[in-house]
Every structure is written in C-alpha cells, then in structure tokens.
C-alpha positions as CSV (number, residue, x, y, z in Angstrom):
1,M,11.2,-17.2,20.0
2,K,12.1,-16.6,16.4
3,I,9.5,-15.8,13.7
4,L,9.8,-15.3,9.9
5,I,7.1,-13.5,7.9
6,L,7.1,-13.9,4.1
7,K,5.3,-11.2,2.2
8,P,7.7,-9.9,-0.4
9,S,5.4,-7.7,-2.5
10,S,3.6,-5.6,-3.5
11,L,3.6,-2.2,-1.7
12,G,-0.1,-2.3,-0.9
13,D,0.1,-6.0,0.1
14,V,3.0,-5.4,2.5
15,I,1.1,-2.4,4.1
16,Q,-2.0,-4.5,4.5
17,A,0.1,-7.3,6.2
18,L,1.7,-5.1,8.8
19,P,-1.0,-5.6,11.4
20,V,0.1,-9.3,11.6
21,L,3.6,-8.1,12.6
22,R,2.2,-5.6,15.1
23,L,0.0,-8.1,16.9
24,L,2.7,-10.8,16.9
25,K,5.1,-8.4,18.6
26,L,2.5,-7.3,21.1
27,H,1.7,-11.0,22.0
28,F,5.3,-12.4,21.8
29,R,7.1,-9.3,23.3
30,N,10.5,-10.9,23.4
31,A,10.3,-12.5,19.9
32,E,12.8,-11.9,17.2
33,I,10.8,-11.3,14.1
34,F,12.2,-11.2,10.5
35,W,10.5,-10.2,7.3
36,W,11.3,-11.7,3.9
37,I,10.7,-8.9,1.4
38,D,11.5,-7.9,-2.2
39,S,14.7,-5.8,-2.1
40,A,13.0,-3.0,-3.9
41,L,10.6,-2.6,-1.0
42,A,13.1,-3.2,1.8
43,P,13.3,0.6,2.7
44,L,9.6,0.3,3.7
45,L,10.6,-1.9,6.7
46,E,14.2,-0.8,7.5
47,D,14.4,0.3,11.1
48,D,10.9,-0.9,11.9
49,P,10.7,-1.0,15.7
50,D,9.0,-4.4,15.7
51,L,11.5,-6.1,13.4
52,T,14.8,-7.7,14.3
53,G,15.8,-7.7,10.7
54,I,14.7,-8.1,7.1
55,V,15.6,-10.8,4.6
56,R,16.0,-9.5,1.1
57,F,14.4,-11.4,-1.7
58,E,16.4,-10.4,-4.8
59,R,13.7,-11.3,-7.2
60,K,15.3,-9.8,-10.3
61,R,18.8,-10.9,-9.6
62,W,17.9,-14.5,-8.7
63,K,16.3,-15.1,-12.1
64,S,19.9,-15.4,-13.4
65,L,21.9,-18.6,-12.7
66,R,24.8,-16.4,-12.0
67,Y,23.3,-15.3,-8.7
68,W,21.9,-18.7,-7.6
69,P,24.9,-19.1,-5.1
70,E,23.7,-15.9,-3.5
71,M,20.2,-17.3,-3.2
72,A,21.6,-20.5,-1.7
73,R,23.4,-18.5,0.9
74,S,20.2,-16.7,1.8
75,I,18.4,-20.0,2.2
76,R,21.2,-21.4,4.3
77,W,21.1,-18.3,6.6
78,M,17.4,-18.8,7.1
79,R,17.8,-22.4,8.0
80,E,20.6,-21.5,10.5
81,Q,18.2,-19.2,12.4
82,K,16.0,-22.3,13.4
83,F,12.8,-20.3,13.3
84,D,10.1,-21.4,15.7
85,L,7.4,-20.1,13.4
86,V,7.2,-19.3,9.7
87,I,4.2,-17.4,8.3
88,D,3.7,-17.2,4.5
89,L,1.3,-14.4,3.6
90,Q,2.1,-14.4,-0.1
91,S,0.8,-18.0,-0.7
92,L,2.5,-18.4,-4.1
93,A,4.6,-21.4,-5.1
94,R,7.8,-19.3,-4.8
95,S,7.1,-18.0,-1.3
96,G,5.8,-21.4,-0.2
97,A,9.0,-23.1,-1.3
98,F,11.2,-20.5,0.4
99,A,9.0,-20.8,3.6
100,W,9.5,-24.6,3.5
101,L,13.2,-24.3,2.8
102,A,13.5,-22.1,5.9
103,N,12.9,-25.3,7.8
104,G,11.1,-23.7,10.7
105,K,9.4,-25.8,13.4
106,F,5.9,-24.7,12.3
107,L,4.7,-23.3,9.0
108,V,1.4,-21.6,8.5
109,G,0.1,-19.9,5.3
110,L,-2.8,-18.8,3.3
111,D,-4.9,-21.4,1.5
112,D,-4.8,-19.8,-2.0
113,A,-5.1,-22.5,-4.6
114,R,-3.5,-20.5,-7.5
115,E,-0.1,-22.2,-7.3
116,G,-0.5,-25.0,-4.8
117,A,1.6,-23.3,-2.1
118,H,-0.7,-24.7,0.6
119,G,1.0,-28.1,0.1
120,Y,4.0,-26.7,2.0
121,Y,2.2,-25.7,5.1
122,D,1.4,-27.3,8.4
123,I,-1.8,-25.2,8.5
124,A,-3.4,-23.5,5.5
125,V,-5.9,-20.8,6.3
126,P,-8.7,-20.3,3.7
127,R,-10.3,-17.0,2.8
128,K,-13.7,-17.0,4.4
129,S,-15.4,-15.7,1.2
130,F,-14.6,-14.0,-2.1
131,H,-15.3,-10.6,-0.5
132,T,-13.2,-11.1,2.6
133,H,-10.8,-8.1,2.8
134,A,-7.1,-8.9,2.4
135,V,-6.3,-7.4,5.8
136,D,-8.8,-9.7,7.5
137,W,-7.5,-12.7,5.6
138,Y,-3.9,-12.0,6.7
139,L,-5.1,-11.5,10.3
140,S,-6.9,-14.8,10.3
141,V,-3.6,-16.7,10.6
142,L,-3.1,-15.3,14.1
143,P,-5.8,-17.3,16.0
144,Q,-4.3,-20.5,14.5
145,I,-1.2,-19.7,16.6
146,G,-3.0,-18.4,19.7
147,V,-2.6,-14.7,19.0
148,P,-5.6,-12.5,19.7
149,I,-6.8,-9.9,17.1
150,H,-7.5,-6.3,18.1
151,N,-6.7,-2.9,16.7
152,N,-4.7,-1.4,19.6
153,F,-1.6,-0.8,17.6
154,Q,0.1,1.8,15.4
155,W,0.0,0.5,11.9
156,I,2.9,2.6,10.5
157,P,5.1,4.3,13.1
158,E,6.3,7.8,12.2
159,R,9.9,8.3,11.1
160,Q,10.6,11.6,12.8
161,E,13.7,12.6,10.8
162,T,11.9,11.9,7.5
163,A,8.7,13.6,8.7
164,T,10.6,16.7,9.6
165,K,12.2,16.8,6.2
166,V,8.9,16.5,4.4
167,E,7.3,19.2,6.6
168,S,10.2,21.5,5.8
169,I,9.7,20.9,2.0
170,F,6.0,21.6,2.3
171,K,6.5,24.8,4.2
172,S,9.3,26.1,1.9
173,K,7.8,25.1,-1.5
174,L,4.1,25.0,-1.0
175,N,3.4,27.2,2.0
176,P,6.1,29.8,2.3
177,Q,3.8,32.6,3.5
178,S,3.5,32.5,7.2
179,A,0.1,34.2,7.0
180,I,-1.3,31.0,5.5
181,C,-1.3,29.0,8.7
182,N,-4.4,26.8,8.1
183,S,-3.8,25.6,4.5
184,Q,-5.0,22.2,3.6
185,L,-2.6,19.7,1.9
186,I,-4.3,17.5,-0.7
187,V,-2.3,14.6,-2.0
188,L,-3.1,13.2,-5.5
189,Q,-2.1,9.8,-6.8
190,P,-2.8,9.7,-10.5
191,G,-0.8,6.6,-11.4
192,A,-1.5,2.9,-11.0
193,R,0.1,-0.4,-12.1
194,W,-2.7,-1.1,-14.6
195,N,-3.7,1.5,-17.1
196,N,-7.3,0.6,-16.6
197,K,-7.0,1.5,-12.9
198,R,-6.2,5.1,-13.8
199,W,-8.8,7.8,-13.6
200,P,-8.2,10.1,-16.7
201,V,-5.5,12.7,-16.0
202,E,-7.7,15.4,-17.5
203,N,-10.2,14.6,-14.7
204,F,-7.5,15.1,-12.1
205,S,-6.7,18.5,-13.7
206,A,-10.4,19.5,-13.7
207,L,-10.7,18.4,-10.1
208,V,-7.8,20.5,-9.0
209,K,-9.4,23.6,-10.5
210,L,-12.6,22.9,-8.6
211,L,-10.8,22.3,-5.3
212,A,-8.5,25.3,-5.7
213,Q,-11.5,27.6,-6.3
214,K,-13.4,26.3,-3.3
215,F,-10.4,26.1,-1.0
216,P,-8.1,29.1,-1.8
217,D,-5.6,28.1,0.9
218,A,-5.3,24.5,-0.3
219,R,-2.0,23.1,-1.6
220,F,-1.5,20.0,-3.6
221,A,1.3,17.4,-3.8
222,I,1.3,14.7,-6.5
223,L,2.8,11.4,-5.6
224,G,3.9,8.6,-8.0
225,S,6.9,6.9,-9.6
226,A,9.2,8.4,-12.2
227,D,6.9,6.8,-14.8
228,D,4.1,9.1,-13.6
229,K,6.1,12.3,-14.0
230,S,4.3,13.3,-17.2
231,L,0.9,12.8,-15.4
232,G,2.1,15.0,-12.6
233,E,3.2,17.7,-15.1
234,K,-0.2,17.8,-16.8
235,I,-2.0,18.1,-13.5
236,S,0.4,20.7,-12.2
237,A,-0.4,22.9,-15.2
238,A,-3.9,23.4,-13.6
239,E,-2.5,25.4,-10.6
240,P,1.3,25.7,-11.1
241,N,1.8,27.9,-8.1
242,R,0.0,25.6,-5.7
243,I,1.1,22.1,-6.8
244,L,4.3,20.2,-6.2
245,N,5.0,17.4,-8.6
246,L,6.8,14.7,-6.5
247,C,6.6,11.9,-9.0
248,G,9.9,10.0,-8.9
249,E,11.2,12.3,-6.3
250,T,10.4,10.6,-3.0
251,S,11.7,7.5,-1.2
252,L,9.2,5.1,0.2
253,P,9.5,6.5,3.7
254,E,9.2,10.0,2.3
255,M,6.0,9.0,0.4
256,I,4.5,7.7,3.7
257,E,5.3,10.9,5.5
258,W,3.8,13.1,2.8
259,I,0.6,11.1,3.2
260,R,0.8,11.4,7.0
261,L,1.0,15.2,6.6
262,C,-1.9,15.5,4.2
263,D,-5.5,16.5,5.1
264,L,-7.0,14.5,2.2
265,M,-5.8,12.0,-0.4
266,I,-7.5,11.4,-3.8
267,T,-6.2,8.3,-5.3
268,N,-6.5,5.5,-7.8
269,D,-6.5,1.9,-6.6
270,T,-2.8,1.6,-5.8
271,G,-0.3,1.0,-3.0
272,P,-0.2,4.5,-1.5
273,M,-3.9,4.3,-1.1
274,H,-3.4,1.5,1.5
275,V,-0.8,3.8,3.2
276,A,-3.5,6.5,3.6
277,A,-6.0,3.9,4.9
278,A,-3.4,2.6,7.4
279,L,-2.7,6.1,8.6
280,G,-6.4,6.8,9.0
281,K,-6.2,9.8,6.6
282,P,-9.4,10.9,4.8
283,L,-9.3,9.7,1.2
284,V,-11.4,9.4,-1.9
285,A,-10.5,6.1,-3.8
286,L,-11.4,5.8,-7.5
287,F,-12.1,2.1,-8.4
288,G,-12.6,0.5,-11.8
289,P,-11.8,-3.2,-12.5
290,T,-11.1,-4.4,-9.0
291,E,-13.3,-5.3,-6.0
292,P,-12.9,-2.8,-3.1
293,R,-14.4,-5.2,-0.6
294,R,-11.4,-7.4,-1.2
295,T,-8.6,-4.9,-1.6
296,G,-10.1,-1.4,-1.0
297,P,-9.0,1.1,1.6
298,Y,-9.4,-0.8,4.8
299,G,-11.8,1.0,7.1
300,Q,-12.9,3.5,4.5
301,L,-14.9,1.6,2.0
302,Q,-17.6,4.2,2.2
303,N,-15.1,6.6,0.5
304,V,-14.7,4.4,-2.6
305,L,-16.3,5.7,-5.8
306,Q,-17.1,3.0,-8.3
307,I,-19.6,2.9,-11.2
308,Q,-21.7,-0.2,-11.4
309,L,-21.4,-1.9,-14.8
310,P,-22.3,-5.4,-16.0
311,C,-18.6,-6.1,-16.3
312,E,-17.6,-4.8,-12.9
313,P,-15.5,-6.0,-11.2
314,C,-13.7,-7.8,-14.1
315,M,-10.4,-8.2,-12.1
316,K,-8.5,-7.9,-15.3
317,S,-5.5,-5.7,-16.3
318,N,-6.9,-5.1,-19.8
319,C,-10.3,-3.6,-20.4
320,T,-12.5,-5.5,-22.9
321,W,-15.7,-3.6,-22.3
322,K,-17.4,-2.1,-25.4
323,N,-16.7,1.4,-24.0
324,P,-13.1,1.2,-22.8
325,I,-12.6,2.0,-19.1
326,E,-16.1,3.3,-18.8
327,C,-16.0,2.3,-15.1
328,L,-13.5,5.2,-14.5
329,T,-14.3,7.7,-17.3
330,T,-17.9,8.1,-16.1
331,I,-16.8,9.2,-12.6
332,S,-16.9,12.9,-13.1
333,P,-14.6,15.5,-11.5
334,Q,-17.8,17.1,-10.0
335,T,-18.7,13.8,-8.2
336,V,-15.2,13.5,-6.8
337,F,-15.2,17.2,-5.8
338,E,-18.4,16.8,-3.9
339,R,-17.1,13.8,-1.9
340,A,-13.7,15.5,-1.3
341,Q,-15.4,18.7,-0.1
342,K,-17.3,16.8,2.6
343,L,-14.2,15.2,3.8
344,I,-12.1,18.4,3.9
345,S,-14.9,20.1,5.8
346,K,-14.6,17.5,8.6
347,T,-10.8,18.0,9.0
C-alpha cells in the first residue's frame, strides 16, 4: 500500500499532523508513506522512521515560470507512484490541486471552505466545531479510512546523534561545573510570526531575573530564528553567564532536541510550542490574539496564560484594540513566574 500525506507548512501545523502518520504506520505496517512538505521544513521529516520518503514542495521556486518544468516533473513522479491513498491535511486550493493531480485511488481531506479545496476530495471531513483542536481535526480523517485513533505512539522520535550534540553543548557552555549536577534547563521562545503574538521582550528579561534568583542552578537557552537574535541578546543581558542565545544557530532537529532536553519551556504561540507539547515537556504558553482551544499546546491547555478582553481572540495578525497588544502586555512577569515555579517544582 502506498500513501501520500500533504501538509507542507507551517512548523506547528506539521508537528500537530504527525499523529496521523504514526497511526497510519501502526495500522498499515507494510505501507510506504510519503509526505509532501515545504522544502524549508524538509529537515523536520528527513530520516523519519515511519516515512519511506518526502516530496519537496518548492513553494518559493515554483512561483517563477522558470521552474515550472521542475514542478511538472514532481507531479509526474507522484502520479507514477500510483498512490492507493492521498490525504490532504492542508485543505487549501494549492494543496487540494496537488492532491488531485497525484491521481491516487482515494483522496480524503479536510472540509475547510476557505479556498474550496474540498471539491477535489472523495471525502471531506468537517471540523466538528470552531473550538475543535487542530490535532483532533487532523486525526478525524483516520476513521474515514478504517484507522483507529489512540495515543500509543511516540510523537517525535529522538535523533540520537543530534541529541548527543545538544547535550554536549549544554554541558560545555551552560553547565561546565560538574558540581552542578541537578541544574534545570529552561528554554525561552521570545519570537513569533506575528508581532502581536510576542510577549514584550522586557517581560522575558524580568522573568529571567525572577527565575534565576529562585533557582540558582537554573540555566536558560533562547530559541528562535536569526530574526530573533536581537531579542535573544536583550534577554541574555539579564543573566549573561547563565543564558545561551541560540537564535539563528540551530537546525530544526537541533531545536527539537534542545526542547527535549529542557525541564520547562516558556513560549509565545509559535511552532516550537507545539514541539514541546508533542514531547510532553512542561510549558507556559503566552497567548494573545489566537484561540488556544483550536491551536494551543495539545494536552496542556491548562498551562496557557491569556487575558480575557472584549476583542479576544481576534484571530488577526494586526492589533486594532484601543490599547495595543493589551492581551499580552498585561500578563505580568510575576504571573508567569508563579506558574513556571509550580511546574519546575514538579520536575
């Protein structure tokens, strides 16, 4: 049996869709499963034990007519595979079209009316309600094809070589004194795709000072893209000898292993938050304009901090409230510290 999953982006969405892959492979043990993914995120799935291969979606390149022959070759390759089952978890016109062009025997997708992709599918699976979590919506395609849903799987398998590298960096740069054998690692994620998803960087700095005072053996690692480097530098100034600014310095697999190594993650609503949730790591998630019941940290919604305002959740990338980003600015460092303290005490 051959199966193609389409979920090209984003980081958080791909992480949340991985249970579909795990359960498909557990049910169809001899299946050859491929994943259609944005080339920028391909390292996330390379060498995945449940995948036969990945199909790169060159989103940026294929905008140019110059590379359309390359796109045509990719479509031709997919058709040649004669997939028995094609699953579109992106549910946009683009992914629906590629799913249809793959010419599999059976095509199932999500019934999202934004761009009419459901018109391509043999079965379109609706979201049960506005508040249905993305993970549960993705999983709801499985009963349509006779696959049972359970949680007896490893969401993100460890990459041993990468994990060893990350642990070595932690020990050499953050924990060089062998006397400190029980130090906690706290990972911070100050960036986010939308500016109005970002808890103020000054608050992160104040939080670090509170945590450092309460937990003298704690060490901090800041994750993010190269664009978040300046945020990391500002936060690092709070405790320069105990913080490692990794913004722009890690690959996707390395980012995952840093989160796996940590004792606690404090994060905005962004992709790595979903990694922490998938790994079952304790976290504090700071939410502003989005709805955590739809896209919050799966299994840890109790650890979401969100201020209730008349405009919340606006689901918009630009804040139009009379007090800009009040939903985040009014979450105090003390409030986050108190929640973080309780979670650290449990580890």
